[in-house]
ZABADO-627692 format. One record per residue (C-alpha): residue in one letter; residue number from 1; z, y, x. Coordinates in Angstrom, 2 decimals. Layout:
<atoms>
res=a, n=NUM, Z=Z, Y=Y, X=X;
...
</atoms>
This chain:
<atoms>
res=m, n=1, Z=14.55, Y=20.91, X=-22.63;
res=a, n=2, Z=16.40, Y=17.83, X=-21.44;
res=p, n=3, Z=14.27, Y=15.20, X=-19.69;
res=d, n=4, Z=13.17, Y=12.18, X=-21.71;
res=n, n=5, Z=14.72, Y=9.95, X=-19.09;
res=p, n=6, Z=18.49, Y=10.57, X=-18.78;
res=n, n=7, Z=18.51, Y=8.74, X=-15.44;
res=v, n=8, Z=15.79, Y=10.95, X=-13.95;
res=t, n=9, Z=17.89, Y=11.81, X=-10.87;
res=k, n=10, Z=18.45, Y=8.14, X=-10.11;
res=d, n=11, Z=14.78, Y=7.39, X=-10.65;
res=l, n=12, Z=13.68, Y=10.19, X=-8.34;
res=a, n=13, Z=16.07, Y=8.86, X=-5.70;
res=l, n=14, Z=14.52, Y=5.40, X=-6.13;
res=l, n=15, Z=11.07, Y=6.97, X=-5.81;
res=l, n=16, Z=12.10, Y=8.43, X=-2.46;
res=v, n=17, Z=13.46, Y=5.02, X=-1.40;
res=l, n=18, Z=10.19, Y=3.37, X=-2.42;
res=s, n=19, Z=8.16, Y=5.93, X=-0.48;
res=t, n=20, Z=10.35, Y=5.33, X=2.57;
res=l, n=21, Z=10.04, Y=1.53, X=2.32;
res=w, n=22, Z=6.26, Y=1.66, X=2.07;
res=g, n=23, Z=6.03, Y=4.44, X=4.66;
res=a, n=24, Z=8.08, Y=2.33, X=7.09;
res=s, n=25, Z=5.86, Y=-0.74, X=6.57;
res=y, n=26, Z=3.28, Y=0.60, X=9.03;
res=s, n=27, Z=5.89, Y=0.84, X=11.78;
res=f, n=28, Z=7.12, Y=-2.68, X=10.98;
res=i, n=29, Z=3.54, Y=-3.97, X=11.22;
res=k, n=30, Z=2.96, Y=-2.12, X=14.49;
res=i, n=31, Z=6.04, Y=-3.75, X=16.05;
res=g, n=32, Z=5.28, Y=-7.14, X=14.50;
res=v, n=33, Z=1.72, Y=-7.47, X=15.84;
res=e, n=34, Z=2.93, Y=-6.83, X=19.39;
res=t, n=35, Z=3.79, Y=-10.55, X=19.72;
res=i, n=36, Z=2.74, Y=-12.08, X=16.37;
res=p, n=37, Z=-1.01, Y=-12.38, X=15.61;
res=p, n=38, Z=-2.18, Y=-10.51, X=12.48;
res=v, n=39, Z=-2.97, Y=-13.46, X=10.19;
res=t, n=40, Z=0.28, Y=-15.23, X=11.04;
res=l, n=41, Z=2.27, Y=-12.03, X=10.45;
res=i, n=42, Z=0.72, Y=-11.49, X=7.02;
res=a, n=43, Z=0.95, Y=-15.19, X=6.09;
res=a, n=44, Z=4.68, Y=-15.07, X=6.80;
res=r, n=45, Z=5.00, Y=-11.72, X=4.98;
res=t, n=46, Z=3.39, Y=-13.00, X=1.78;
res=f, n=47, Z=5.29, Y=-16.30, X=1.87;
res=i, n=48, Z=8.74, Y=-14.74, X=2.40;
res=a, n=49, Z=8.14, Y=-11.97, X=-0.15;
res=g, n=50, Z=6.73, Y=-14.47, X=-2.65;
res=m, n=51, Z=9.77, Y=-16.72, X=-2.36;
res=i, n=52, Z=12.12, Y=-13.76, X=-2.84;
res=l, n=53, Z=10.24, Y=-12.62, X=-5.94;
res=v, n=54, Z=10.26, Y=-16.16, X=-7.36;
res=a, n=55, Z=14.03, Y=-16.28, X=-6.80;
res=i, n=56, Z=14.39, Y=-12.97, X=-8.67;
res=i, n=57, Z=12.29, Y=-14.35, X=-11.54;
res=r, n=58, Z=14.50, Y=-17.45, X=-11.75;
res=w, n=59, Z=17.65, Y=-15.32, X=-11.55;
res=r, n=60, Z=16.37, Y=-13.33, X=-14.52;
res=g, n=61, Z=15.92, Y=-16.57, X=-16.45;
res=l, n=62, Z=12.13, Y=-16.28, X=-16.54;
res=n, n=63, Z=9.34, Y=-18.68, X=-15.59;
res=l, n=64, Z=6.00, Y=-18.10, X=-13.91;
res=p, n=65, Z=2.94, Y=-18.52, X=-16.16;
res=k, n=66, Z=1.35, Y=-21.97, X=-16.22;
res=e, n=67, Z=-2.15, Y=-21.14, X=-17.53;
res=r, n=68, Z=-4.96, Y=-21.80, X=-15.05;
res=a, n=69, Z=-6.84, Y=-18.68, X=-16.16;
res=t, n=70, Z=-3.81, Y=-16.54, X=-15.30;
res=w, n=71, Z=-3.50, Y=-18.10, X=-11.86;
res=r, n=72, Z=-7.21, Y=-17.51, X=-11.21;
res=r, n=73, Z=-6.54, Y=-13.85, X=-11.90;
res=f, n=74, Z=-3.51, Y=-13.98, X=-9.60;
res=l, n=75, Z=-5.77, Y=-15.45, X=-6.90;
res=f, n=76, Z=-8.34, Y=-12.68, X=-7.25;
res=q, n=77, Z=-5.58, Y=-10.06, X=-7.29;
res=a, n=78, Z=-4.14, Y=-11.62, X=-4.12;
res=c, n=79, Z=-7.45, Y=-11.18, X=-2.32;
res=l, n=80, Z=-7.63, Y=-7.52, X=-3.31;
res=n, n=81, Z=-3.95, Y=-6.65, X=-2.95;
res=s, n=82, Z=-2.66, Y=-8.71, X=-0.03;
res=v, n=83, Z=-4.92, Y=-11.21, X=1.73;
res=v, n=84, Z=-7.73, Y=-8.85, X=2.72;
res=p, n=85, Z=-5.96, Y=-5.45, X=3.01;
res=f, n=86, Z=-2.73, Y=-6.73, X=4.61;
res=t, n=87, Z=-4.75, Y=-8.63, X=7.24;
res=l, n=88, Z=-7.13, Y=-5.75, X=7.93;
res=i, n=89, Z=-4.24, Y=-3.31, X=8.40;
res=a, n=90, Z=-2.32, Y=-5.71, X=10.65;
res=w, n=91, Z=-5.43, Y=-6.30, X=12.78;
res=a, n=92, Z=-6.17, Y=-2.57, X=12.94;
res=q, n=93, Z=-2.64, Y=-1.62, X=13.94;
res=q, n=94, Z=-3.00, Y=-3.51, X=17.19;
res=t, n=95, Z=-4.88, Y=-0.40, X=18.39;
res=t, n=96, Z=-4.24, Y=2.27, X=15.74;
res=d, n=97, Z=-1.16, Y=4.47, X=15.64;
res=v, n=98, Z=1.25, Y=4.27, X=12.72;
res=a, n=99, Z=0.60, Y=7.90, X=11.77;
res=l, n=100, Z=-3.15, Y=7.50, X=11.39;
res=a, n=101, Z=-2.77, Y=4.18, X=9.54;
res=t, n=102, Z=-0.37, Y=5.84, X=7.10;
res=i, n=103, Z=-2.68, Y=8.78, X=6.44;
res=l, n=104, Z=-5.82, Y=6.69, X=5.97;
res=n, n=105, Z=-4.11, Y=4.12, X=3.75;
res=s, n=106, Z=-2.63, Y=6.79, X=1.47;
res=t, n=107, Z=-6.03, Y=7.66, X=0.03;
res=s, n=108, Z=-6.11, Y=4.71, X=-2.40;
res=p, n=109, Z=-5.77, Y=6.99, X=-5.50;
res=i, n=110, Z=-8.93, Y=8.79, X=-4.38;
res=f, n=111, Z=-10.93, Y=5.58, X=-4.03;
res=a, n=112, Z=-9.46, Y=4.27, X=-7.28;
res=f, n=113, Z=-10.78, Y=7.37, X=-9.02;
res=l, n=114, Z=-14.22, Y=6.96, X=-7.47;
res=l, n=115, Z=-14.36, Y=3.29, X=-8.49;
res=t, n=116, Z=-13.35, Y=4.08, X=-12.06;
res=v, n=117, Z=-15.98, Y=6.81, X=-12.31;
res=l, n=118, Z=-18.73, Y=4.64, X=-10.83;
res=v, n=119, Z=-17.78, Y=1.25, X=-12.34;
res=t, n=120, Z=-15.37, Y=1.23, X=-15.28;
res=r, n=121, Z=-15.97, Y=4.89, X=-16.26;
res=h, n=122, Z=-12.64, Y=5.22, X=-18.09;
res=e, n=123, Z=-11.34, Y=8.06, X=-15.91;
res=v, n=124, Z=-11.81, Y=11.67, X=-17.03;
res=v, n=125, Z=-13.57, Y=13.82, X=-14.43;
res=t, n=126, Z=-11.88, Y=17.20, X=-13.93;
res=g, n=127, Z=-12.25, Y=19.97, X=-11.40;
res=r, n=128, Z=-8.79, Y=19.21, X=-10.05;
res=k, n=129, Z=-9.66, Y=15.56, X=-9.43;
res=l, n=130, Z=-12.97, Y=16.50, X=-7.81;
res=f, n=131, Z=-11.02, Y=18.81, X=-5.48;
res=g, n=132, Z=-8.68, Y=15.92, X=-4.66;
res=v, n=133, Z=-11.60, Y=13.62, X=-3.85;
res=g, n=134, Z=-13.24, Y=16.27, X=-1.67;
res=a, n=135, Z=-10.05, Y=17.09, X=0.22;
res=g, n=136, Z=-9.22, Y=13.41, X=0.76;
res=i, n=137, Z=-12.68, Y=12.53, X=2.05;
res=a, n=138, Z=-12.62, Y=15.60, X=4.30;
res=g, n=139, Z=-9.30, Y=14.40, X=5.73;
res=i, n=140, Z=-10.73, Y=10.93, X=6.41;
res=c, n=141, Z=-13.78, Y=12.43, X=8.10;
res=l, n=142, Z=-11.60, Y=14.63, X=10.28;
res=i, n=143, Z=-9.65, Y=11.58, X=11.45;
res=v, n=144, Z=-12.32, Y=8.89, X=11.64;
res=g, n=145, Z=-15.37, Y=11.06, X=12.24;
res=v, n=146, Z=-13.91, Y=12.70, X=15.33;
res=q, n=147, Z=-13.07, Y=9.28, X=16.75;
res=a, n=148, Z=-16.66, Y=8.18, X=16.11;
res=l, n=149, Z=-18.03, Y=11.18, X=18.00;
res=g, n=150, Z=-15.71, Y=10.29, X=20.85;
res=g, n=151, Z=-17.21, Y=6.81, X=21.05;
res=l, n=152, Z=-13.84, Y=5.07, X=20.93;
res=g, n=153, Z=-15.36, Y=1.75, X=19.89;
res=r, n=154, Z=-12.65, Y=-0.65, X=18.76;
res=e, n=155, Z=-10.33, Y=2.09, X=17.56;
res=l, n=156, Z=-13.09, Y=3.40, X=15.31;
res=w, n=157, Z=-13.60, Y=-0.08, X=13.82;
res=a, n=158, Z=-9.84, Y=-0.40, X=13.36;
res=q, n=159, Z=-9.69, Y=2.86, X=11.44;
res=l, n=160, Z=-12.66, Y=1.84, X=9.31;
res=a, n=161, Z=-10.85, Y=-1.45, X=8.62;
res=i, n=162, Z=-7.90, Y=0.55, X=7.24;
res=v, n=163, Z=-10.28, Y=2.52, X=5.02;
res=a, n=164, Z=-11.75, Y=-0.80, X=3.79;
res=a, n=165, Z=-8.21, Y=-2.04, X=3.06;
res=t, n=166, Z=-7.57, Y=1.15, X=1.10;
res=i, n=167, Z=-10.67, Y=0.49, X=-1.02;
res=c, n=168, Z=-9.30, Y=-3.02, X=-1.69;
res=y, n=169, Z=-6.01, Y=-1.49, X=-2.89;
res=a, n=170, Z=-7.98, Y=0.79, X=-5.20;
res=g, n=171, Z=-9.84, Y=-2.21, X=-6.64;
res=a, n=172, Z=-6.55, Y=-4.06, X=-7.05;
res=a, n=173, Z=-5.08, Y=-1.15, X=-9.02;
res=i, n=174, Z=-8.05, Y=-1.25, X=-11.39;
res=f, n=175, Z=-8.07, Y=-5.04, X=-11.74;
res=g, n=176, Z=-4.30, Y=-4.99, X=-12.24;
res=r, n=177, Z=-4.89, Y=-3.42, X=-15.67;
res=n, n=178, Z=-5.88, Y=-6.93, X=-16.79;
res=f, n=179, Z=-2.23, Y=-8.07, X=-16.56;
res=k, n=180, Z=-1.05, Y=-6.09, X=-19.56;
res=g, n=181, Z=1.38, Y=-8.14, X=-21.61;
res=l, n=182, Z=2.89, Y=-9.86, X=-18.55;
res=d, n=183, Z=6.19, Y=-8.84, X=-17.00;
res=p, n=184, Z=4.99, Y=-6.75, X=-14.01;
res=i, n=185, Z=6.90, Y=-8.91, X=-11.53;
res=m, n=186, Z=4.75, Y=-11.93, X=-12.49;
res=p, n=187, Z=1.45, Y=-10.76, X=-10.95;
res=a, n=188, Z=3.36, Y=-9.54, X=-7.91;
res=a, n=189, Z=4.95, Y=-12.94, X=-7.33;
res=g, n=190, Z=1.83, Y=-14.86, X=-8.32;
res=s, n=191, Z=-0.42, Y=-12.85, X=-6.02;
res=m, n=192, Z=2.02, Y=-13.23, X=-3.11;
res=i, n=193, Z=2.16, Y=-17.00, X=-3.62;
res=c, n=194, Z=-1.64, Y=-17.22, X=-3.77;
res=g, n=195, Z=-1.89, Y=-15.03, X=-0.69;
res=a, n=196, Z=0.42, Y=-17.34, X=1.24;
res=v, n=197, Z=-1.56, Y=-20.40, X=0.10;
res=i, n=198, Z=-4.74, Y=-18.84, X=1.50;
res=l, n=199, Z=-3.33, Y=-17.39, X=4.71;
res=i, n=200, Z=-0.99, Y=-20.14, X=5.95;
res=p, n=201, Z=-3.80, Y=-22.70, X=6.57;
res=v, n=202, Z=-5.92, Y=-20.00, X=8.26;
res=s, n=203, Z=-2.97, Y=-19.09, X=10.47;
res=l, n=204, Z=-2.30, Y=-22.72, X=11.39;
res=i, n=205, Z=-5.94, Y=-23.31, X=12.36;
res=a, n=206, Z=-6.88, Y=-19.99, X=13.99;
res=e, n=207, Z=-3.66, Y=-18.79, X=15.60;
res=r, n=208, Z=-1.49, Y=-21.94, X=15.98;
res=p, n=209, Z=1.82, Y=-20.20, X=15.26;
res=c, n=210, Z=3.82, Y=-23.18, X=16.55;
res=t, n=211, Z=2.73, Y=-22.25, X=20.08;
res=l, n=212, Z=3.82, Y=-18.63, X=19.79;
res=a, n=213, Z=6.90, Y=-17.09, X=21.37;
res=p, n=214, Z=7.42, Y=-13.87, X=19.38;
res=s, n=215, Z=9.93, Y=-11.31, X=20.54;
res=m, n=216, Z=13.13, Y=-10.69, X=18.61;
res=e, n=217, Z=11.84, Y=-7.18, X=17.80;
res=s, n=218, Z=8.70, Y=-8.62, X=16.18;
res=i, n=219, Z=10.71, Y=-11.19, X=14.21;
res=m, n=220, Z=13.11, Y=-8.53, X=12.94;
res=a, n=221, Z=10.14, Y=-6.29, X=12.02;
res=l, n=222, Z=8.56, Y=-9.18, X=10.10;
res=m, n=223, Z=11.77, Y=-9.82, X=8.16;
res=a, n=224, Z=12.18, Y=-6.11, X=7.36;
res=l, n=225, Z=8.53, Y=-5.93, X=6.30;
res=s, n=226, Z=8.86, Y=-8.97, X=4.03;
res=v, n=227, Z=12.29, Y=-8.32, X=2.51;
res=f, n=228, Z=12.38, Y=-4.54, X=2.25;
res=s, n=229, Z=8.82, Y=-3.18, X=2.35;
res=t, n=230, Z=7.37, Y=-5.94, X=0.17;
res=a, n=231, Z=9.85, Y=-7.79, X=-2.07;
res=l, n=232, Z=12.42, Y=-5.01, X=-2.60;
res=a, n=233, Z=9.70, Y=-2.36, X=-2.80;
res=f, n=234, Z=7.92, Y=-4.30, X=-5.55;
res=v, n=235, Z=11.14, Y=-4.63, X=-7.56;
res=i, n=236, Z=11.76, Y=-0.87, X=-7.33;
res=y, n=237, Z=8.12, Y=-0.15, X=-8.14;
res=f, n=238, Z=8.18, Y=-2.22, X=-11.32;
res=r, n=239, Z=11.38, Y=-0.55, X=-12.48;
res=l, n=240, Z=9.89, Y=2.91, X=-11.93;
res=v, n=241, Z=6.72, Y=1.99, X=-13.81;
res=q, n=242, Z=8.95, Y=1.34, X=-16.83;
res=t, n=243, Z=11.03, Y=4.53, X=-16.48;
res=l, n=244, Z=8.86, Y=7.19, X=-14.79;
res=g, n=245, Z=5.58, Y=5.74, X=-15.98;
res=s, n=246, Z=2.53, Y=4.87, X=-13.93;
res=v, n=247, Z=1.56, Y=8.48, X=-13.21;
res=g, n=248, Z=5.02, Y=9.49, X=-12.03;
res=t, n=249, Z=5.34, Y=6.40, X=-9.89;
res=t, n=250, Z=2.08, Y=7.12, X=-8.07;
res=a, n=251, Z=3.85, Y=10.10, X=-6.53;
res=q, n=252, Z=4.87, Y=7.69, X=-3.75;
res=a, n=253, Z=1.22, Y=7.80, X=-2.62;
res=y, n=254, Z=1.66, Y=11.29, X=-1.16;
res=l, n=255, Z=5.41, Y=11.15, X=-0.48;
res=r, n=256, Z=4.94, Y=8.19, X=1.88;
res=v, n=257, Z=2.44, Y=10.08, X=4.05;
res=p, n=258, Z=4.83, Y=12.54, X=5.75;
res=i, n=259, Z=7.54, Y=9.86, X=5.76;
res=g, n=260, Z=5.33, Y=7.26, X=7.44;
res=v, n=261, Z=3.98, Y=9.78, X=9.95;
res=a, n=262, Z=7.50, Y=11.04, X=10.76;
res=i, n=263, Z=8.76, Y=7.49, X=11.37;
res=g, n=264, Z=5.92, Y=6.83, X=13.80;
res=v, n=265, Z=6.50, Y=10.11, X=15.63;
res=v, n=266, Z=10.31, Y=9.90, X=15.81;
res=f, n=267, Z=10.87, Y=6.17, X=16.44;
res=l, n=268, Z=7.65, Y=5.07, X=18.17;
res=g, n=269, Z=6.95, Y=8.24, X=20.15;
res=e, n=270, Z=3.53, Y=8.83, X=18.61;
res=s, n=271, Z=1.82, Y=12.19, X=18.23;
res=l, n=272, Z=-0.95, Y=13.60, X=16.05;
res=s, n=273, Z=-4.01, Y=15.36, X=17.47;
res=s, n=274, Z=-4.98, Y=18.76, X=16.08;
res=t, n=275, Z=-7.75, Y=17.16, X=13.98;
res=g, n=276, Z=-5.35, Y=14.45, X=12.83;
res=s, n=277, Z=-2.86, Y=17.09, X=11.71;
res=i, n=278, Z=-5.54, Y=18.95, X=9.75;
res=g, n=279, Z=-6.64, Y=15.63, X=8.28;
res=l, n=280, Z=-3.02, Y=14.94, X=7.24;
res=v, n=281, Z=-2.86, Y=18.23, X=5.33;
res=c, n=282, Z=-6.20, Y=17.53, X=3.62;
res=v, n=283, Z=-5.16, Y=14.01, X=2.59;
res=i, n=284, Z=-1.78, Y=15.13, X=1.22;
res=a, n=285, Z=-3.48, Y=17.92, X=-0.75;
res=g, n=286, Z=-6.12, Y=15.52, X=-2.07;
res=v, n=287, Z=-3.75, Y=12.74, X=-3.09;
res=a, n=288, Z=-1.34, Y=15.25, X=-4.65;
res=a, n=289, Z=-4.17, Y=16.74, X=-6.71;
res=m, n=290, Z=-5.12, Y=13.23, X=-7.85;
res=t, n=291, Z=-1.63, Y=12.06, X=-8.80;
res=i, n=292, Z=0.57, Y=15.01, X=-9.84;
res=p, n=293, Z=0.06, Y=15.50, X=-13.60;
res=a, n=294, Z=-1.25, Y=18.91, X=-14.61;
res=r, n=295, Z=1.37, Y=21.13, X=-16.23;
res=k, n=296, Z=0.60, Y=21.81, X=-19.88;
res=l, n=297, Z=0.69, Y=25.40, X=-21.00;
res=a, n=298, Z=3.34, Y=26.23, X=-23.61;
res=p, n=299, Z=1.94, Y=27.43, X=-26.92;
res=a, n=300, Z=2.12, Y=31.14, X=-27.56;
res=t, n=301, Z=4.98, Y=32.29, X=-29.79;
</atoms>
């Protein structure tokens, strides 16, 4: 049977591009925080990405919503989807390797499922999903738990911060269901603008960016993070939601894990411990079980 989407090959290629862009974001953050403090890095990221998305909206002949209630929702979405998680990850990556950050942050579908079961209760519980939850949590425990037993102090807190950021992403995915009826690029742009409004004053007060002397490598990483891994990635994401659907698009959650880990290993010279490697396998298996749709059996003839 021919696929419903005649451009499926193009869409799958875009899905791989999206996974690469989001997988590379952890390396960009790692390089950026070498000479740019975390809050300042994320304030600049949200501002640049927000301005690019606004330009795309204007180019499409659209206008941002004007209702205060909508902007209050954008503000709350910004806290869940950018302000808190972006900052936590940037802070954590001052001491945490790209590979571990990628693995831990890929478990958002697992936490989203747990939140829906415990809070909204609209998600169907199946044996396959329970396996995914178990495998994902086992992978996290293998990575974080071993570090805790080793008494590695700040690195443990950094890894827990990434897990907390992942829970924020899960909450953002659930809250994002409230934006039905809006062009998907609107909440993306609105939340980025709100994130910049929150973070820029904090950066100016706490980190005094005017006194910084960032390296060219950090500046280039910031620009790549903002333009490619945020603005461009969102545009691709919203297109895929319309063509592959939300379930198909979530495939990036497990595709970006090996990509992000490989980038850290190849370009930043990182390596995974034996427990980290086992944790990687568990997380990929768990997220895949949570996101790959079950194949329906053909009726008997």
